[in-house]
C-alpha positions in Angstrom: -11.5 -24.2 -4.8 -10.3 -22.9 -1.5 -8.7 -19.5 -2.2 -6.8 -19.7 1.1 -4.6 -22.5 -0.5 -3.7 -20.1 -3.3 -3.0 -17.2 -0.9 -0.8 -19.4 1.3 1.1 -20.7 -1.8 1.6 -17.2 -3.1 3.0 -16.0 0.2 5.2 -19.1 0.4 6.6 -18.4 -3.1 7.4 -14.8 -2.2 9.1 -15.9 1.1 11.2 -18.5 -0.8 12.6 -15.6 -2.8 13.3 -13.6 0.3 10.5 -11.2 -0.4 7.6 -10.0 1.7 4.0 -9.1 0.7 3.4 -5.6 2.0 0.2 -4.8 0.0 -2.3 -6.3 -2.4 -3.9 -4.5 -5.4 -6.2 -6.6 -7.5 -9.3 -6.5 -9.7 -12.0 -9.2 -9.6 -14.0 -9.8 -12.8 -17.4 -11.5 -12.6 -20.7 -11.1 -14.3 -22.5 -12.8 -11.3 -22.5 -12.7 -8.4 -22.1 -9.0 -7.8 -18.9 -8.8 -5.7 -19.1 -5.2 -4.5 -21.2 -6.0 -1.4 -18.5 -8.5 -0.4 -15.3 -6.5 -1.0 -14.9 -5.4 2.6 -15.2 -9.0 3.9 -12.8 -10.3 1.2 -10.3 -7.6 2.1 -10.5 -8.5 5.8 -10.0 -12.2 5.0 -7.0 -11.5 2.8 -5.5 -9.2 5.4 -6.0 -11.8 8.1 -4.4 -14.6 6.0 -1.4 -12.5 5.1 -1.0 -10.7 8.4 -1.6 -7.3 6.8 -3.7 -4.3 7.8 -7.0 -4.3 5.8 -6.1 -0.8 4.5 -3.1 -2.5 2.7 -5.5 -4.5 0.5 -7.0 -2.9 -2.6 -9.7 -4.9 -4.3 -11.9 -3.7 -7.1 -14.8 -5.5 -8.8 -16.0 -5.2 -12.4 -18.0 -7.2 -14.9 -16.9 -8.5 -18.4 -19.8 -6.8 -20.1 -21.4 -10.2 -20.9 -18.4 -11.2 -23.1 -16.6 -14.5 -23.0 -16.9 -17.2 -20.4 -17.0 -14.6 -17.6 -19.9 -12.8 -19.4 -21.7 -16.1 -19.8 -21.4 -16.6 -16.0 -19.3 -19.7 -16.5 -16.4 -18.4 -14.3 -14.7 -15.5 -12.7 -11.2 -14.1 -13.0 -8.8 -12.1 -10.8 -6.2 -9.7 -12.1 -3.3 -8.8 -9.7 -1.6 -5.5 -10.2 2.1 -6.2 -9.3 4.4 -3.4 -8.3 6.6 -2.0 -11.1 9.8 -3.5 -9.5 11.0 -5.5 -6.6 11.9 -3.3 -3.7 15.3 -3.5 -2.0 15.4 -4.0 1.8 16.3 -0.4 2.2 13.3 0.8 0.1 11.0 -1.5 2.1 12.3 0.1 5.4 11.7 3.6 4.0 8.2 2.6 2.8 7.3 1.0 6.2 8.5 4.0 8.1 6.4 6.3 5.9 3.4 4.0 6.3 3.7 3.8 10.0 3.7 7.6 10.1 0.2 7.5 8.5 -1.3 5.7 11.4 
């Protein structure tokens, strides 16, 4: 499966609801292949696809301790960590101002 299709659709769904993706935080779960060596490239690809700075992408990799279909190396899973609530436009502006000050 082409992950770019999923990313594009997620961004489209957010935009339809007048939202905007400002950062990504997710865990990737796979027994094999080992994902840690590829995290930086995956972050760069996600950042490019979403028009974000790579430092706004947080990806972690773990295994499933040989349990279930993931542990049997029959698949992988992703687990997004959504924000606690939707931000208002004013909150987004404050956050963006704060982030721009970090540069």
